[in-house]
C-alpha positions as CSV (number, residue, x, y, z in Angstrom):
1,M,0.3,50.7,-13.4
2,Q,0.6,47.7,-15.6
3,L,-0.9,44.3,-15.0
4,L,1.4,42.1,-13.0
5,R,1.2,38.3,-12.6
6,K,3.5,35.4,-11.8
7,G,6.6,35.7,-14.1
8,S,6.5,39.5,-14.3
9,R,9.7,41.3,-13.7
10,G,10.8,44.9,-13.3
11,V,10.6,48.1,-11.1
12,E,6.8,47.8,-10.7
13,V,7.2,44.3,-9.3
14,K,9.7,45.6,-6.8
15,T,7.3,48.4,-5.8
16,L,4.6,45.7,-5.3
17,Q,6.9,43.7,-3.1
18,E,7.9,46.7,-1.0
19,T,4.3,47.7,-0.5
20,L,3.2,44.1,0.5
21,N,6.0,44.1,3.0
22,N,4.8,47.3,4.6
23,A,1.2,46.1,4.6
24,A,1.5,42.8,6.3
25,L,4.8,42.1,8.1
26,Q,2.8,40.9,11.1
27,F,1.8,37.8,9.2
28,H,4.9,37.2,7.0
29,P,8.6,37.3,6.8
30,A,9.8,40.1,4.4
31,L,9.6,39.3,0.7
32,A,12.8,39.7,-1.2
33,T,12.4,43.0,-3.2
34,D,14.1,41.6,-6.3
35,G,11.6,42.6,-8.9
36,I,10.7,39.0,-9.7
37,F,7.1,37.9,-9.4
38,G,7.7,34.4,-8.1
39,I,5.7,31.9,-6.0
40,K,6.3,33.8,-2.7
41,T,5.1,37.1,-4.2
42,L,2.1,35.2,-5.7
43,A,1.1,33.8,-2.3
44,R,1.4,37.2,-0.7
45,V,-0.7,38.9,-3.3
46,K,-3.4,36.3,-2.7
47,D,-3.3,37.0,1.0
48,F,-3.6,40.7,0.4
49,Q,-6.5,40.2,-2.0
50,A,-8.3,38.1,0.6
51,L,-7.8,40.9,3.2
52,A,-9.1,43.5,0.7
53,K,-12.0,41.2,-0.2
54,I,-11.3,41.1,-3.9
55,A,-10.9,38.1,-6.2
56,M,-8.0,35.9,-5.1
57,D,-6.6,35.3,-8.6
58,G,-3.0,36.3,-7.8
59,I,-3.1,38.9,-10.6
60,V,-2.4,42.5,-9.7
61,G,-4.8,44.4,-11.9
62,P,-6.7,47.7,-11.5
63,Q,-8.7,46.6,-8.4
64,T,-5.6,45.3,-6.6
65,W,-3.5,48.3,-7.5
66,S,-6.2,50.6,-6.2
67,A,-6.1,48.9,-2.8
68,L,-2.3,49.0,-2.8
69,M,-2.3,52.7,-3.8
70,A,-4.4,53.4,-0.7
71,I,-1.5,51.9,1.3
72,L,1.2,53.8,-0.6
73,G,-0.7,57.2,-0.3
74,H,-1.9,56.9,3.4
75,N,0.7,54.6,5.0
76,F,-2.2,52.4,5.8
77,T,-1.7,49.0,7.5
78,P,-4.7,46.7,7.1
79,P,-6.1,45.2,10.3
80,E,-5.1,41.7,11.3
81,G,-7.6,39.5,9.5
82,P,-7.9,36.2,7.8
83,A,-6.1,36.1,4.6
84,V,-7.7,32.8,3.7
85,Q,-11.2,31.4,3.3
86,F,-12.1,28.4,5.3
87,K,-15.2,26.4,6.0
88,R,-15.9,23.9,8.7
89,L,-15.7,20.3,7.4
90,S,-19.0,18.5,7.6
91,G,-20.7,15.4,6.3
92,I,-18.3,12.9,7.9
93,A,-20.2,11.4,10.8
94,E,-17.3,9.3,11.9
95,L,-15.1,12.3,12.7
96,K,-14.7,12.5,16.5
97,K,-15.3,16.0,17.7
98,T,-15.1,15.6,21.4
99,L,-12.2,14.0,23.3
100,N,-13.9,12.9,26.5
101,T,-12.0,12.6,29.7
102,Q,-10.2,9.3,29.7
103,V,-7.3,7.8,31.6
104,V,-4.2,6.7,29.7
105,L,-0.7,5.7,30.6
106,A,2.5,7.7,30.5
107,P,6.0,6.8,31.7
108,V,7.0,8.1,35.1
109,E,9.5,10.7,34.1
110,M,12.0,9.7,36.7
111,S,12.1,6.2,35.4
112,L,12.3,7.4,31.8
113,I,15.4,9.4,32.5
114,S,17.2,7.2,35.0
115,E,16.1,3.5,34.8
116,Y,16.6,1.0,32.1
117,V,13.1,-0.4,32.4
118,F,10.7,2.4,33.1
119,T,7.4,2.4,35.0
120,W,4.0,3.9,34.2
121,T,1.5,6.3,35.7
122,S,-2.1,7.2,34.8
123,I,-2.9,10.6,33.4
124,A,-6.2,12.1,32.1
125,G,-7.1,14.7,29.5
126,A,-10.1,16.0,27.5
127,G,-10.7,18.5,24.7
128,K,-12.6,19.4,21.6
129,I,-11.6,18.7,18.0
130,H,-12.5,21.0,15.1
131,Y,-12.0,20.3,11.4
132,F,-11.6,22.8,8.6
133,E,-11.4,22.9,4.8
134,L,-9.4,25.6,3.1
135,E,-11.5,26.8,0.1
136,E,-8.6,26.6,-2.4
137,K,-7.1,23.7,-4.3
138,V,-3.8,23.8,-2.5
139,I,-1.9,21.5,-0.1
140,P,-2.5,21.3,2.8
141,K,-6.2,21.8,2.3
142,W,-7.5,20.0,5.4
143,Y,-6.8,20.8,9.0
144,G,-7.7,19.3,12.3
145,V,-7.5,21.4,15.5
146,L,-7.4,20.0,19.0
147,V,-8.3,22.4,21.9
148,P,-7.6,21.0,25.3
149,Q,-10.2,21.5,28.0
150,G,-9.6,24.6,30.1
151,V,-7.5,26.6,27.5
152,S,-8.5,30.3,27.7
153,S,-5.8,31.9,25.4
154,F,-5.3,30.7,21.9
155,D,-1.9,32.1,20.7
156,R,0.3,29.1,21.5
157,V,0.4,26.3,18.9
158,H,1.7,22.8,18.6
159,L,2.0,21.9,14.9
160,F,2.0,18.1,14.4
161,F,3.1,16.3,11.2
162,H,1.9,12.8,10.5
163,P,4.1,10.2,8.6
164,I,4.2,10.3,4.8
165,P,0.8,8.9,3.8
166,A,2.0,6.7,1.0
167,Q,3.5,4.4,3.6
168,A,-0.1,3.6,4.7
169,G,-1.4,3.2,1.2
170,Y,-2.9,6.7,0.6
171,Q,-2.7,8.0,-3.0
172,D,-2.1,11.7,-3.6
173,S,-4.6,11.6,-6.6
174,H,-7.4,11.1,-4.0
175,Y,-6.4,13.9,-1.8
176,F,-8.8,16.7,-2.9
177,Q,-11.8,14.4,-2.7
178,L,-10.7,13.6,0.9
179,G,-12.0,10.0,0.6
180,N,-10.5,8.1,3.6
181,W,-7.8,10.6,4.2
182,W,-9.7,11.9,7.2
183,K,-8.7,8.7,9.1
184,I,-5.2,10.1,9.4
185,W,-6.6,12.5,12.0
186,H,-6.8,9.6,14.5
187,Y,-3.8,11.1,16.3
188,L,-6.0,13.9,17.6
189,S,-8.5,11.5,19.2
190,D,-6.4,8.6,20.3
191,W,-4.0,8.3,23.2
192,M,-1.7,11.0,21.7
193,G,-4.5,13.6,21.8
194,T,-5.3,12.6,25.4
195,Q,-1.7,12.9,26.4
196,F,-1.4,16.3,24.7
197,C,-4.5,17.6,26.6
198,A,-3.2,16.2,29.9
199,S,0.1,18.0,29.5
200,G,-1.4,21.4,30.5
201,T,1.0,23.4,28.4
202,R,-1.8,25.7,27.1
203,R,-1.1,25.0,23.5
204,I,-3.5,24.3,20.6
205,M,-2.6,21.4,18.4
206,I,-3.0,22.0,14.6
207,M,-2.6,18.9,12.4
208,P,-2.7,19.5,8.6
209,L,-3.2,16.6,6.2
210,M,-0.2,16.4,4.0
211,T,0.4,14.6,0.7
212,T,3.4,12.4,-0.2
213,G,4.2,14.8,-3.0
214,A,4.5,17.7,-0.5
215,A,7.1,15.9,1.6
216,Q,9.9,18.3,0.5
217,S,7.9,21.5,0.2
218,C,5.0,21.4,2.7
219,G,2.9,23.0,0.0
220,V,1.7,26.5,0.8
221,L,2.2,26.1,4.6
222,P,5.7,27.6,4.9
223,T,4.7,30.9,3.2
224,R,1.1,31.2,4.6
225,W,1.1,29.5,8.0
226,R,0.7,32.8,9.8
227,S,-2.5,33.8,8.1
228,I,-3.8,30.2,8.1
229,F,-3.2,29.6,11.8
230,A,-4.5,33.0,12.7
231,Y,-7.8,32.2,11.1
232,L,-8.0,28.7,12.7
233,L,-7.2,30.0,16.2
234,G,-9.6,32.9,15.9
235,N,-12.3,30.4,14.8
236,V,-11.9,27.9,17.6
237,A,-11.6,30.7,20.1
238,S,-14.8,32.4,19.0
239,Q,-18.0,31.6,20.8
240,S,-20.3,33.4,18.4
241,E,-21.3,33.2,14.7
242,G,-19.9,35.5,12.1
243,S,-16.3,36.3,11.1
244,P,-14.0,35.7,14.0
245,S,-11.0,38.0,14.8
246,P,-7.8,36.2,13.8
247,I,-5.3,35.4,16.6
248,A,-1.6,35.7,15.7
249,V,0.7,32.9,16.9
250,S,3.1,33.9,19.7
251,N,4.7,30.6,20.4
252,L,5.1,27.5,18.2
253,V,6.3,23.9,18.8
254,V,6.8,21.8,15.7
255,S,6.6,18.0,16.1
256,S,6.5,15.0,13.8
257,F,6.3,11.2,13.9
258,S,8.5,8.8,12.0
259,S,8.8,9.9,8.3
260,G,6.9,13.0,9.1
261,I,10.3,14.4,10.0
262,S,10.6,15.3,6.3
263,Y,7.7,17.8,6.6
264,S,9.1,19.1,9.9
265,H,12.5,19.7,8.4
266,F,11.3,21.5,5.3
267,F,8.7,23.6,7.1
268,M,11.2,24.9,9.6
269,K,13.7,25.5,6.8
270,K,11.3,27.6,4.7
271,A,8.8,29.2,7.1
272,G,10.9,32.0,8.7
273,L,9.8,31.1,12.2
274,G,12.4,33.1,14.0
275,S,11.8,33.7,17.7
276,K,8.3,32.2,17.5
277,L,9.9,28.7,17.4
278,A,9.8,27.5,21.0
279,G,10.7,23.9,20.5
280,V,10.9,20.8,18.2
281,I,9.8,17.3,19.0
282,D,11.1,14.3,17.0
283,F,9.0,11.2,17.6
284,D,11.6,8.8,16.3
285,G,12.4,10.2,12.9
286,S,15.6,8.2,13.0
287,F,13.6,5.0,12.7
288,S,12.2,6.1,9.3
289,Q,13.5,6.1,5.8
290,E,13.9,9.9,6.2
291,R,16.3,9.6,9.1
292,H,18.8,12.0,7.6
293,Y,16.3,14.8,8.2
294,S,16.2,13.8,11.8
295,Q,20.0,14.3,12.0
296,I,19.8,17.7,10.3
297,V,17.0,19.0,12.6
298,S,18.9,17.8,15.6
299,H,22.1,19.6,14.4
300,H,20.5,22.9,13.4
301,M,18.1,23.1,16.3
302,A,20.5,22.1,19.0
303,G,19.1,22.9,22.4
304,R,15.5,23.1,21.2
305,V,14.9,19.5,20.2
306,V,13.2,16.8,22.2
307,R,13.9,13.4,20.6
308,M,12.1,10.1,21.4
309,L,14.2,7.5,19.7
310,Q,14.3,3.7,19.5
311,L,18.1,3.6,20.0
312,P,19.9,1.0,22.0
313,T,21.7,2.3,25.0
314,S,23.3,1.3,28.3
315,T,21.8,2.0,31.6
316,Q,24.6,4.4,32.6
317,N,24.1,6.5,29.5
318,I,20.4,7.2,30.0
319,P,20.7,10.2,32.5
320,S,23.3,12.0,30.3
321,A,21.2,11.5,27.2
322,A,18.0,12.7,28.9
323,A,19.8,15.8,30.1
324,Q,20.1,16.7,26.5
325,N,16.4,15.9,25.8
326,L,17.4,12.7,24.0
327,F,15.4,9.8,25.3
328,P,16.6,6.3,24.1
329,L,13.6,4.0,23.8
330,P,14.9,0.6,22.8
331,Y,12.6,-2.4,23.0
332,P,13.9,-3.8,26.3
333,R,13.0,-0.6,28.2
334,W,9.3,-1.4,27.6
335,K,9.2,-4.8,29.3
336,K,6.7,-3.9,32.0
337,F,4.4,-2.4,29.3
338,K,3.6,-5.7,27.5
339,R,0.7,-6.6,29.6
340,F,-1.1,-3.3,29.2
341,H,-4.1,-3.0,26.9
342,P,-4.5,-1.8,24.1
343,W,-0.8,-2.1,23.0
344,K,0.4,-5.6,22.0
345,I,4.1,-4.8,21.7
346,A,6.0,-7.9,20.4
347,N,8.9,-6.2,18.5
348,A,10.5,-2.9,17.7
349,Y,8.3,-2.2,14.7
350,Q,5.1,-2.5,16.8
351,L,6.7,-0.4,19.5
352,H,7.5,2.3,17.0
353,G,3.8,2.9,16.2
354,T,3.0,3.6,19.9
355,I,5.6,6.3,20.6
356,P,3.5,9.4,20.0
357,Q,0.6,7.8,21.9
358,T,2.8,7.1,24.9
359,M,5.4,9.8,24.9
360,M,3.5,13.0,23.9
361,F,2.8,13.9,27.6
362,T,6.5,14.0,28.4
363,A,7.7,15.4,25.1
364,E,5.1,18.3,25.1
365,K,6.1,19.3,28.7
366,R,9.8,19.2,27.8
367,A,9.4,21.4,24.7
368,K,10.0,25.0,25.8
């Protein structure tokens, strides 16, 4: 067999693609067997090389062909295992690793769906936060994982996308050094994390750190999310040292806040989620500059989207909108919330920044 790499074409590339499909469909949607060694074939080759414990160079040489021939000759399917190499992120003392039980406020759902000014109730949640670094120079490289207290199974995932980081002054050129990028993980440890843990939906939240440049691609995540998430879930579920057994995702909710709707849209478009997609949450993507993606997601995922939007509405329209999982949240509906610490809501822009931290409890429970 000849040496194959990105850009190669021909019958042997088609054979490679067919073999990779037979080897690891539990982690990936099928590759197109078009005989063209493109970026999707490259990502799959690297995943296979990681499973076979050989150099992850993306080049199909003698060693990789030998492992593939074993599959061709013996109809061998490799065991489910991490197709990626991670290490736990360390050296950042400020990273919060435990979300201690705290009481936060959530809207009473009956007022949220029927009254123009809603009222509030106290909820409490706790959990543990884990941080990981993918040992490749790819995007996303950094991952935070929130595990609510009491979770005993680890196959249900809530994938949360933060807003585009350039809006907060982050520069993509600093991404691989991490720098202050870790501060974006505050969603895991603030009120949003507490609300998520309090929801009791038995999901694990995974939050990748994304770059602005990846807003329309999501980097390697669409093609490798199965193996990446399987490793992360196996690691946080393991109570012992050593190589954990990966855990395949059975159920996935995808959510995003503000301009993060761009990541959400492109991830769902490219990732081949199929029946694993259980629901979508849009924390006011229509308020952002990427609002057209919010409209696209709502149209194509009809019936599976929970939308928390800062739209004006009349009192009589609230129940019918809520019946469609569309929750209008214009500024006047928050009047009774002004006096509550820590939020100082004086206008619609300040309100916008509080939506994930106040609405995650309801949104997560509403997602199927």
